VEXDREN-2710 file (C-alpha; in Angstrom, 1 decimal):
% VEXDREN-2710
k/r/px/py/pz
1/MET/8.6/-86.4/29.4
2/LEU/7.4/-87.2/25.9
3/LYS/4.7/-84.5/26.1
4/LYS/7.3/-81.9/27.3
5/ALA/9.6/-82.9/24.3
6/MET/6.7/-82.5/21.9
7/VAL/6.0/-79.0/23.4
8/TRP/9.5/-77.9/23.0
9/VAL/9.7/-79.2/19.4
10/VAL/6.5/-77.2/18.6
11/LEU/7.9/-74.1/20.2
12/VAL/11.2/-74.3/18.3
13/ALA/9.4/-74.8/15.1
14/VAL/7.1/-71.8/15.6
15/GLY/10.1/-69.7/16.7
16/GLY/12.0/-70.7/13.6
17/GLY/9.1/-69.9/11.3
18/LEU/8.6/-66.4/12.9
19/GLY/12.3/-65.7/12.5
20/TRP/12.3/-66.6/8.9
21/LEU/9.3/-64.3/8.2
22/VAL/11.1/-61.5/10.0
23/TYR/14.2/-62.1/8.0
24/ARG/12.3/-62.0/4.7
25/ARG/10.6/-58.8/5.7
26/LEU/13.9/-57.1/6.5
27/THR/15.8/-58.3/3.5
28/ALA/13.1/-57.8/0.9
29/PRO/13.0/-53.9/1.1
30/LYS/16.7/-53.7/1.2
31/SER/17.0/-55.4/-2.1
32/ALA/14.3/-53.3/-3.5
33/ALA/15.8/-50.1/-2.1
34/GLY/19.2/-51.2/-3.5
35/ALA/17.7/-51.1/-6.9
36/ARG/16.4/-47.5/-6.2
37/ARG/19.2/-45.8/-4.2
38/PRO/22.4/-45.6/-6.0
39/GLY/25.5/-44.9/-3.9
40/GLY/24.0/-46.4/-0.8
41/ALA/21.3/-43.8/-0.1
42/VAL/18.9/-44.6/2.7
43/PRO/15.2/-44.4/1.9
44/VAL/13.4/-42.3/4.5
45/GLU/10.0/-40.6/5.2
46/LEU/9.8/-36.9/6.1
47/GLU/7.4/-34.7/8.0
48/PRO/7.6/-30.9/8.2
49/VAL/8.5/-29.0/11.4
50/GLY/5.4/-27.2/12.5
51/ARG/4.0/-24.9/15.2
52/ALA/1.2/-26.0/17.6
53/THR/-0.4/-25.4/21.0
54/LEU/0.9/-28.1/23.3
55/ARG/-0.3/-28.9/26.8
56/ASN/1.3/-30.7/29.6
57/VAL/-1.6/-32.7/31.0
58/GLU/-1.3/-34.8/34.1
59/ARG/-3.7/-37.8/33.9
60/LEU/-4.5/-39.2/37.3
61/THR/-7.0/-41.8/38.7
62/GLY/-8.8/-41.7/42.0
63/THR/-12.0/-42.2/43.9
64/LEU/-15.0/-40.0/44.6
65/ARG/-15.9/-39.3/48.2
66/ALA/-18.9/-37.4/49.6
67/ARG/-18.3/-33.7/50.5
68/ALA/-19.5/-34.5/54.0
69/GLU/-20.3/-37.9/55.6
70/PHE/-21.5/-38.5/59.1
71/VAL/-23.1/-41.3/61.1
72/VAL/-26.4/-40.7/62.9
73/ALA/-26.2/-42.2/66.4
74/PRO/-28.2/-41.8/69.6
75/LYS/-26.7/-39.9/72.6
76/ILE/-28.5/-42.2/75.1
77/PRO/-29.1/-45.9/75.2
78/GLY/-32.6/-47.3/74.4
79/ARG/-34.8/-49.4/72.1
80/LEU/-35.2/-48.2/68.5
81/GLU/-38.9/-47.7/68.3
82/LYS/-39.2/-46.4/64.7
83/LEU/-36.8/-45.7/61.8
84/LEU/-38.2/-43.1/59.5
85/VAL/-35.7/-43.2/56.6
86/ASN/-34.1/-45.9/54.5
87/VAL/-31.1/-46.2/52.1
88/GLY/-31.3/-43.6/49.3
89/ASP/-33.9/-41.4/51.0
90/PRO/-33.2/-37.6/50.8
91/VAL/-32.5/-35.9/54.1
92/LYS/-33.2/-32.3/55.0
93/PRO/-31.4/-30.4/57.8
94/GLY/-33.2/-31.0/61.1
95/GLN/-35.4/-33.8/59.7
96/LEU/-36.6/-36.4/62.2
97/LEU/-34.8/-39.7/61.3
98/ALA/-35.6/-42.1/64.2
99/LEU/-37.4/-42.4/67.5
100/LEU/-36.3/-44.2/70.7
101/ASP/-38.7/-45.6/73.3
102/ALA/-39.4/-42.4/75.4
103/ALA/-41.7/-43.8/78.2
104/GLU/-39.0/-43.9/80.8
105/HIS/-37.8/-40.4/80.0
106/GLU/-41.3/-39.0/80.0
107/GLU/-41.8/-40.4/83.5
108/ALA/-38.4/-38.8/84.6
109/VAL/-39.6/-35.4/83.4
110/ALA/-42.9/-35.7/85.3
111/GLN/-41.0/-36.7/88.5
112/ALA/-38.6/-33.8/88.1
113/LYS/-41.5/-31.3/87.7
114/ALA/-43.1/-32.6/90.9
115/GLU/-39.9/-32.4/92.9
116/LEU/-39.4/-28.8/91.6
117/ALA/-42.9/-27.8/92.8
118/VAL/-42.2/-29.2/96.3
119/ALA/-38.9/-27.3/96.5
120/GLN/-40.6/-24.1/95.4
121/ALA/-43.3/-24.4/98.0
122/ASN/-40.7/-25.0/100.8
123/ALA/-38.8/-21.9/99.7
124/GLU/-42.0/-19.8/99.7
125/GLN/-42.8/-21.0/103.3
126/VAL/-39.4/-20.0/104.5
127/ARG/-39.6/-16.7/102.8
128/LEU/-42.9/-15.8/104.3
129/GLY/-41.7/-16.6/107.9
130/ALA/-38.7/-14.4/107.3
131/THR/-40.9/-11.6/106.0
132/LEU/-43.0/-11.4/109.2
133/GLU/-40.0/-11.0/111.4
134/ASP/-38.4/-8.5/109.1
135/GLU/-41.6/-6.4/109.1
136/GLU/-41.5/-6.0/112.9
137/LEU/-37.9/-5.0/112.9
138/ALA/-38.5/-2.8/109.9
139/GLN/-41.3/-1.0/111.8
140/LYS/-39.1/-0.3/114.7
141/ALA/-36.4/1.1/112.4
142/ALA/-39.0/3.3/110.7
143/GLN/-40.1/4.7/114.1
144/ALA/-36.5/5.5/115.1
145/LYS/-36.0/7.2/111.8
146/ALA/-39.1/9.4/112.3
147/GLU/-37.9/10.4/115.8
148/TRP/-34.5/11.3/114.3
149/ALA/-36.2/13.4/111.6
150/VAL/-38.2/15.3/114.3
151/ALA/-35.0/16.0/116.4
152/GLN/-33.2/17.0/113.2
153/ALA/-36.0/19.4/112.3
154/ASN/-35.9/21.0/115.8
155/ALA/-32.2/21.5/115.6
156/ASP/-32.6/23.1/112.2
157/GLN/-35.2/25.5/113.6
158/VAL/-32.9/26.6/116.5
159/ARG/-30.1/27.0/114.0
160/LEU/-32.4/29.0/111.7
161/GLY/-33.4/31.4/114.6
162/ALA/-29.8/32.0/115.5
163/ALA/-29.1/32.5/111.8
164/LEU/-31.7/35.2/111.5
165/GLU/-30.4/37.2/114.6
166/ASP/-26.9/36.7/113.3
167/ALA/-28.0/38.0/109.9
168/GLU/-29.2/41.3/111.4
169/LEU/-25.9/41.8/113.3
170/VAL/-24.0/40.8/110.2
171/GLN/-25.9/43.4/108.2
172/LYS/-25.0/46.1/110.6
173/LEU/-21.4/45.0/110.5
174/ALA/-21.5/45.1/106.8
175/GLN/-22.9/48.6/106.8
176/ALA/-20.2/49.8/109.2
177/GLN/-17.6/48.2/107.0
178/ALA/-19.0/50.0/103.9
179/GLU/-19.0/53.4/105.6
180/LEU/-15.4/52.7/106.7
181/GLY/-14.5/52.0/103.1
182/SER/-16.1/55.2/101.9
183/ALA/-14.3/57.2/104.6
184/ARG/-11.0/55.7/103.6
185/ALA/-11.7/56.6/100.0
186/ASN/-12.4/60.2/101.0
187/LEU/-9.2/60.2/103.0
188/GLU/-7.2/59.1/100.0
189/ASP/-8.9/61.9/97.9
190/ALA/-8.0/64.5/100.6
191/ARG/-4.4/63.3/100.6
192/ALA/-4.2/63.6/96.9
193/ALA/-5.7/67.1/97.0
194/LEU/-3.3/68.1/99.8
195/THR/-0.4/67.0/97.7
196/VAL/-1.5/69.1/94.8
197/ALA/-2.2/72.1/96.9
198/GLN/1.2/71.8/98.6
199/ARG/3.0/71.8/95.3
200/GLU/1.1/74.9/94.2
201/PHE/1.9/76.6/97.4
202/GLU/5.6/75.8/97.2
203/ARG/5.6/77.1/93.6
204/ALA/3.8/80.3/94.6
205/GLN/6.2/80.8/97.5
206/ALA/9.2/80.5/95.1
207/LEU/7.7/82.9/92.6
208/ARG/6.9/85.4/95.4
209/GLU/10.4/85.4/96.6
210/LYS/11.5/86.3/93.1
211/LYS/8.9/89.1/93.1
212/ILE/7.1/87.4/90.1
213/LEU/3.9/86.5/91.8
214/SER/1.6/89.1/93.4
215/GLN/0.7/89.0/97.1
216/ALA/-2.9/88.2/96.4
217/GLU/-2.1/85.2/94.3
218/TYR/0.3/84.0/97.0
219/ASP/-2.4/84.3/99.6
220/THR/-4.8/82.3/97.5
221/ALA/-2.3/79.4/97.1
222/ASP/-1.6/79.6/100.9
223/ALA/-5.3/79.4/101.7
224/GLN/-5.9/76.5/99.3
225/PHE/-3.0/74.6/100.9
226/LYS/-4.4/75.1/104.4
227/ALA/-7.9/74.2/103.4
228/ALA/-6.6/70.9/101.8
229/ARG/-4.7/70.1/105.0
230/ALA/-7.8/70.7/107.1
231/LYS/-9.9/68.5/104.8
232/GLN/-7.3/65.6/105.1
233/GLU/-7.4/65.9/108.9
234/ALA/-11.2/65.8/108.9
235/ALA/-11.2/62.7/106.6
236/GLY/-8.7/61.0/108.9
237/ALA/-10.8/61.6/111.9
238/LEU/-13.9/60.2/110.1
239/VAL/-11.9/57.0/109.2
240/ALA/-11.0/56.5/112.9
241/GLN/-14.6/56.9/113.8
242/LYS/-15.8/54.3/111.3
243/GLU/-13.1/51.8/112.3
244/ALA/-14.4/52.1/115.9
245/ALA/-18.0/51.4/114.7
246/VAL/-16.8/48.3/112.8
247/ARG/-15.0/46.9/115.9
248/SER/-18.1/47.6/118.0
249/ALA/-20.3/45.6/115.6
250/GLN/-17.9/42.7/115.5
251/VAL/-17.8/42.5/119.3
252/ARG/-21.6/42.5/119.5
253/LEU/-21.9/39.7/116.9
254/SER/-19.3/37.6/118.7
255/ASP/-20.9/38.1/122.1
256/THR/-24.3/37.1/120.7
257/GLN/-23.0/33.9/119.1
258/LYS/-21.3/32.8/122.4
259/GLY/-24.4/33.4/124.5
260/ALA/-27.4/31.2/125.7
261/ARG/-28.7/30.7/122.1
262/GLU/-25.5/28.7/121.4
263/ALA/-26.2/26.4/124.3
264/GLU/-29.8/25.8/123.0
265/LEU/-28.4/24.9/119.6
266/ARG/-26.0/22.5/121.1
267/HIS/-28.8/20.7/123.0
268/ALA/-31.0/20.4/119.9
269/THR/-28.0/19.0/117.9
270/ALA/-27.2/16.5/120.6
271/LEU/-30.8/15.2/120.7
272/ALA/-30.8/14.8/116.9
273/GLN/-27.6/12.8/117.1
274/GLN/-29.1/10.5/119.8
275/LYS/-32.1/9.8/117.6
276/GLU/-29.8/9.0/114.6
277/ALA/-27.9/6.5/116.7
278/ALA/-31.1/4.8/117.7
279/TYR/-32.1/4.5/114.1
280/LYS/-28.8/3.0/113.1
281/THR/-29.0/0.5/115.9
282/ALA/-32.4/-0.6/114.6
283/LEU/-31.0/-1.1/111.1
284/VAL/-28.1/-3.1/112.5
285/ARG/-30.5/-5.4/114.3
286/LEU/-32.5/-5.9/111.1
287/SER/-29.4/-6.6/109.1
288/GLU/-28.1/-9.1/111.7
289/THR/-31.4/-10.9/111.7
290/GLN/-31.4/-11.2/108.0
291/LYS/-27.8/-12.5/108.0
292/GLY/-28.4/-15.1/110.7
293/ALA/-29.7/-18.7/110.7
294/ARG/-32.9/-17.7/109.1
295/ALA/-31.0/-16.2/106.1
296/ALA/-29.0/-19.5/105.8
297/GLU/-32.3/-21.4/105.8
298/LEU/-33.7/-19.3/103.1
299/ALA/-30.5/-19.6/101.0
300/LEU/-30.7/-23.4/101.4
301/ALA/-34.3/-23.5/100.2
302/ARG/-33.4/-21.4/97.2
303/ALA/-30.5/-23.7/96.4
304/GLN/-32.8/-26.7/96.5
305/VAL/-35.1/-25.0/94.0
306/ALA/-32.2/-24.3/91.6
307/ASN/-31.1/-27.9/91.9
308/LYS/-34.5/-29.2/91.0
309/GLU/-34.8/-26.8/88.1
310/ALA/-31.5/-28.2/86.8
311/ALA/-32.7/-31.7/87.2
312/LEU/-35.9/-30.9/85.2
313/LYS/-33.8/-29.4/82.4
314/ALA/-31.6/-32.5/82.3
315/ALA/-34.7/-34.7/82.1
316/VAL/-36.2/-32.6/79.3
317/VAL/-32.9/-32.8/77.4
318/ARG/-32.7/-36.6/77.7
319/LEU/-36.3/-36.8/76.6
320/ALA/-35.4/-34.7/73.5
321/TYR/-32.5/-37.2/72.8
322/THR/-35.1/-39.8/72.0
323/GLN/-35.9/-37.9/68.8
324/ILE/-32.9/-38.4/66.6
325/LYS/-32.7/-35.6/63.9
326/ALA/-30.3/-34.8/61.1
327/PRO/-27.9/-32.1/61.9
328/ALA/-27.8/-28.8/60.0
329/GLY/-25.8/-28.8/56.7
330/GLY/-26.1/-29.3/53.0
331/ASP/-28.1/-27.2/50.6
332/GLY/-31.5/-28.2/51.9
333/GLN/-32.6/-29.4/48.4
334/GLY/-32.0/-33.1/48.6
335/ALA/-28.2/-32.9/48.7
336/GLN/-28.1/-35.1/51.7
337/VAL/-29.1/-38.8/51.3
338/VAL/-29.0/-41.9/53.5
339/GLY/-26.0/-43.9/52.5
340/GLU/-26.2/-47.0/54.7
341/ARG/-28.6/-48.5/57.3
342/PHE/-27.0/-50.3/60.2
343/VAL/-29.9/-51.4/62.5
344/ASP/-33.6/-52.4/62.3
345/GLU/-36.5/-51.2/64.4
346/GLY/-36.7/-52.9/67.8
347/ALA/-33.0/-53.1/68.2
348/MET/-31.5/-52.2/71.6
349/LEU/-28.9/-49.5/71.1
350/LYS/-26.1/-48.2/73.3
351/ALA/-25.0/-44.6/73.2
352/ASN/-23.2/-43.8/69.9
353/ASP/-24.3/-47.0/68.2
354/ALA/-24.6/-46.2/64.4
355/ILE/-28.2/-46.1/63.0
356/VAL/-27.7/-44.7/59.5
357/SER/-25.0/-42.8/57.6
358/VAL/-25.9/-39.5/55.8
359/LEU/-23.9/-38.3/52.8
360/ASP/-23.8/-34.8/51.3
361/ILE/-23.5/-35.3/47.5
362/SER/-24.3/-31.7/46.3
363/ALA/-20.6/-31.7/45.5
364/LEU/-18.1/-34.6/45.7
365/LYS/-14.4/-34.8/46.5
366/ALA/-12.1/-36.6/44.1
367/LEU/-9.0/-37.9/45.8
368/VAL/-6.0/-38.4/43.6
369/TYR/-2.3/-38.7/44.2
370/VAL/0.3/-36.7/42.2
371/ALA/3.9/-37.7/41.7
372/GLU/6.8/-35.8/43.2
373/ARG/8.0/-34.6/39.7
374/ASP/4.7/-32.8/39.1
375/TYR/3.9/-31.8/42.7
376/ALA/5.2/-28.2/42.3
377/LYS/3.0/-27.7/39.2
378/VAL/-0.3/-28.5/40.9
379/ARG/-1.9/-25.4/42.6
380/VAL/-5.2/-24.7/44.3
381/GLY/-7.7/-23.3/41.8
382/GLN/-6.6/-25.2/38.7
383/ASP/-9.4/-26.6/36.5
384/VAL/-9.8/-30.3/36.3
385/ALA/-11.7/-32.5/33.7
386/VAL/-13.2/-35.5/35.5
387/THR/-14.6/-38.6/33.7
388/THR/-15.9/-41.9/35.1
389/ASP/-17.1/-45.2/33.6
390/GLY/-20.2/-44.8/35.7
391/VAL/-21.4/-41.9/33.5
392/PRO/-20.0/-42.7/30.1
393/GLY/-19.7/-39.9/27.6
394/ARG/-19.8/-37.1/30.2
395/THR/-16.9/-34.9/31.4
396/PHE/-17.4/-33.1/34.7
397/ALA/-15.7/-29.9/35.6
398/GLY/-13.8/-29.8/38.8
399/GLU/-11.4/-27.6/40.7
400/VAL/-8.3/-28.3/42.8
401/VAL/-9.3/-27.1/46.3
402/ARG/-6.5/-28.7/48.5
403/VAL/-3.0/-29.9/48.0
404/ALA/-1.4/-31.9/50.7
405/PRO/1.6/-30.1/52.2
406/MET/3.6/-33.3/52.4
407/LEU/4.4/-36.4/50.3
408/ARG/4.0/-40.0/51.4
409/GLU/7.5/-41.3/52.1
410/SER/6.5/-44.8/50.8
411/SER/5.2/-43.7/47.4
412/ARG/6.6/-40.1/47.0
413/GLN/3.2/-39.0/46.1
414/ALA/1.0/-36.2/47.5
415/LEU/-2.8/-36.2/48.0
416/VAL/-4.8/-33.7/45.9
417/GLU/-8.4/-33.0/46.6
418/ILE/-10.6/-32.0/43.7
419/GLU/-14.1/-30.6/44.3
420/VAL/-16.6/-31.7/41.6
421/PRO/-20.1/-30.0/41.6
422/ASN/-22.9/-32.6/41.3
423/PRO/-26.1/-30.6/40.6
424/GLU/-27.6/-33.4/38.5
425/ARG/-26.7/-36.1/41.2
426/LEU/-25.1/-38.3/38.5
427/LEU/-22.0/-38.9/40.4
428/ARG/-21.9/-41.1/43.5
429/PRO/-19.3/-41.6/46.2
430/GLY/-17.0/-44.6/45.6
431/MET/-16.9/-44.2/41.8
432/PHE/-13.6/-44.7/40.1
433/ILE/-12.6/-41.5/38.2
434/ARG/-10.0/-40.2/35.8
435/ALA/-8.8/-36.7/36.2
436/GLU/-6.9/-34.5/33.8
437/ILE/-5.1/-31.5/35.2
438/GLU/-3.4/-29.1/32.7
439/LEU/-0.1/-28.3/34.3
440/GLU/1.3/-26.2/31.4
441/ARG/0.2/-24.8/28.1
442/HIS/2.6/-23.4/25.4
443/ALA/0.9/-21.7/22.5
444/ASP/2.5/-21.5/19.0
445/ALA/5.4/-23.8/20.0
446/THR/7.8/-25.3/17.5
447/ALA/6.9/-29.0/17.4
448/VAL/8.3/-32.2/15.8
449/PRO/6.9/-35.7/15.7
450/ARG/7.9/-37.9/18.5
451/ASP/9.1/-40.5/15.9
452/ALA/11.6/-38.1/14.5
453/ILE/13.7/-37.8/17.7
454/VAL/16.8/-40.0/17.9
455/LYS/19.9/-40.1/20.1
456/ARG/23.4/-39.8/18.7
457/ASN/26.5/-39.7/20.9
458/GLY/24.3/-39.3/24.0
459/GLN/22.5/-36.3/22.6
460/GLN/18.9/-36.1/21.5
461/GLY/18.1/-34.5/18.1
462/VAL/16.5/-34.9/14.7
463/PHE/17.7/-35.5/11.2
464/VAL/16.8/-32.7/8.8
465/ALA/16.7/-33.3/5.0
466/GLU/18.8/-30.7/3.1
467/GLY/20.5/-30.3/-0.2
468/ALA/19.4/-31.0/-3.7
469/PRO/19.4/-32.8/-6.1
470/GLU/21.1/-35.4/-3.8
471/PRO/19.6/-34.7/-0.4
472/LYS/21.4/-35.6/2.8
473/ALA/20.5/-36.0/6.4
474/ALA/21.9/-33.4/8.9
475/PHE/21.7/-34.2/12.6
476/VAL/20.4/-31.2/14.6
477/PRO/20.5/-31.4/18.4
478/ILE/17.4/-30.3/20.2
479/THR/16.1/-29.8/23.7
480/PRO/12.7/-31.6/24.1
481/GLY/9.9/-29.9/26.0
482/ILE/6.2/-30.8/26.4
483/GLU/5.1/-34.0/24.7
484/ASP/1.5/-34.1/23.7
485/LYS/-0.2/-36.7/21.5
486/GLY/2.7/-37.6/19.2
487/LEU/4.2/-34.1/19.1
488/VAL/7.2/-32.9/21.1
489/GLU/8.0/-29.2/21.8
490/VAL/11.5/-28.0/20.8
491/LEU/12.8/-25.5/23.4
492/ASN/15.0/-22.8/21.9
493/PRO/14.6/-24.2/18.4
494/PRO/17.7/-23.9/16.2
495/LYS/17.6/-22.0/13.0
496/ALA/18.1/-25.2/11.0
497/LEU/14.5/-26.3/11.9
498/ALA/12.9/-23.2/10.4
499/GLY/10.8/-24.5/7.4
500/ALA/12.6/-27.8/7.5
501/ALA/11.4/-31.4/7.2
502/VAL/12.6/-34.1/9.6
503/VAL/13.1/-37.8/9.1
504/THR/10.4/-39.9/10.8
505/LEU/11.2/-43.3/9.3
506/GLY/14.6/-44.8/8.5
507/HIS/16.6/-42.6/10.8
508/HIS/18.0/-45.7/12.6
509/LEU/20.3/-46.2/9.6
510/LEU/21.4/-42.6/9.4
511/GLU/24.4/-40.7/10.6
512/ASP/25.2/-37.0/10.2
513/GLY/25.7/-36.4/6.5
514/SER/24.2/-39.7/5.3
515/ALA/22.6/-39.7/1.8
516/ILE/18.9/-40.2/1.8
517/LEU/16.5/-41.3/-0.8
518/LEU/13.0/-39.8/-0.9
519/PRO/10.3/-42.2/-2.1
520/GLU/8.7/-39.5/-4.3
521/GLY/11.7/-37.3/-5.1
522/LYS/12.5/-33.8/-4.0
523/ASP/9.8/-32.1/-5.9
524/ASP/7.3/-34.4/-4.3
525/LEU/8.8/-33.5/-0.9
526/THR/8.4/-29.8/-1.6
527/GLN/4.8/-30.3/-2.7
528/ARG/4.1/-32.4/0.4
529/GLU/5.6/-29.7/2.6
530/GLN/3.4/-27.1/1.0
531/ARG/0.3/-29.3/1.4
532/GLN/1.2/-29.8/5.1
533/GLN/1.7/-26.0/5.6
534/ARG/-1.7/-25.3/3.9
535/LYS/-3.4/-27.8/6.2
536/GLY/-1.7/-26.2/9.2
537/LYS/-3.0/-22.7/8.3
538/GLU/-6.5/-24.0/7.8
539/ALA/-6.5/-25.9/11.1
540/ALA/-8.0/-24.1/14.2
541/VAL/-6.1/-23.9/17.4
542/PRO/-7.6/-26.6/19.7
543/PRO/-9.6/-25.5/22.8
544/LYS/-8.1/-25.6/26.3
545/SER/-9.8/-28.9/27.1
546/GLN/-8.8/-30.7/23.9
547/ILE/-5.8/-31.5/21.8
548/GLY/-6.3/-32.1/18.1
549/ASN/-4.4/-34.6/16.0
550/ARG/-1.0/-33.8/14.7
551/LYS/-2.1/-32.6/11.3
552/SER/-4.7/-30.2/12.7
553/GLU/-2.1/-28.6/15.0
554/MET/0.5/-28.2/12.3
555/LYS/0.6/-24.8/10.5
END
C-alpha cells in the first residue's frame, strides 16, 4: 500500500510539472505577441498556393511466392535408393532427381517378355494349322473357278458365231432399208415435180381457152404433166418393191435367231452357270470353315498375344516410374531450384509420398490485399514498385497480373497478384515485401499544404491572407483531392487561391475576417512569395516513380 501511494505521488508530481511547462509555453508567446499585434491581430505563418504533380499511391504489404511450386513424389511404392539433389540445387526440366529400388520391376519386365513370347508361339501354331486347311479348300475353289471360266469362254464362242451370222443378215437388212429410204426420197421428188407440172398444165389450159397460148405450148405443158405423173407412179412402185425386200430380210433374220443355233447358245450358257454355282459353293465352304471353331481358336490366340503385350507395356511403365524426374517447365536456365527435402535415402515410400519440393523462381508472385475503397482503381497491367528488407536499397519493377473478382467478406479486401521478374535471383519466396501501386496521377494540379486545411461550420477550407497594410484572413472553402507527401490537391480551385498565400500556423485562432499579424510584415511576405515562386519554376517535375518534397513541387 505504501509503495502504491508513493507511485501515485510521483505520478501526480510529474503530471503537475508537465502541465506547468505547457502552460508557460502557451502563455509566453501570447504576451509577446500582445506586444506586437495591436488590436488583437493573430500572428500566423503563410505559404503560397502552388502547382504540382500529385500521385495517389496505394502502399501495400504482402508476401512473395514462387511462380510455380510442386512436390516431387513417386507414383509407385518402393525404397528410395538414391536422392540426386539437395536443398538449393538448380533443377532442369526432365532432370533425374531420385531412384527407387528397381530389382522387382526389372524381374516383372523379364517375366512379361517371356509370357508374350509363349503367347506369340501359340498363335503362330494355330495360324499354321488353319493355313493348311484353308489351302486345300482354296485349291478346290480355284479349280471350280477355272472350270467356270472354260464354260463361260465356250458360251462366249457360241454367242460370237451367232453374232457373226446375225451381222451378215443385219447388214443385208440395213442395205434394204437404205434402198427403201432412197426410193422414198425419189418418190417425194416425183410428187413435188408432179405438183409443179400440174400447176403449169392448168395455167396453160386456162391461157389456151382464152386463145392466149399457142397449141404447141399447150401440148408441151400437157406432155410434161403426163411425164411427171408417170415418173411418180414409177417411184411409188419402186418404194413398194423395196419395202417388200426389207420385210423379207427381217423375216430371214428372225427365223435364223430362233433356229438350232439359239438352242446351242442356251446349252453353253446353262453349262457356264452350272460351273459358276460350283465355284460359289466352294467359296462358301471356305468361308464357313474360316468362320467356324478354328477361327474362334485363332482369335483367342491373338487376344492372348494382345493381353501379354499390354502386360509388358505396363511392366515397362512401372519400371520407368522408379526413375523420378523433374517435369517440364521453367526457363531451363536454373530458374527451378529445390526448395525442401522431405526424406533421406533408404526410406520406404508409399505412392505420392513427398520427396522434394521444386520452385520456379524465374519470376515471383507478390500477393497483396487491396481495400474496398481502392479496389476499382486497381487494374491488370499497372506498374508496381516492390521493395523488401531482404534486399535493401533495391526497388524491383512488377506488374499487376491478376485481380480477384471478389472481396473477402471478413476483411472487405481483395487479393491482387503482382508478377515480379527475378533475373538476378535476388528475391526468394516467403520474403515480406512492400508494394506501391500508382492509382492516379494529376499533373499541374493546384496544391496547398496539408497543415493549411481547417474545418469551419462543417466545411473544409483554408485561410487566405488578403488586404494591406492591415492584412486579414479570409476563409475559402475547398474540395480536397489527392494527398501526397504533405500537399493536398484542390479540386475546382476557387479564384481566390490564384497567386494567394494560405495560413499554415495559427489558423486555429482564426475566423473569417480575423486580423492577422505577419512575423516579417507584408513586404517580407511578398518577397517570400516571390522566392517560393522562383524556386517552383526552377524545380523539375518529379518522375513517375518518385515524389519530391513540397518546395521542389511548388512553382
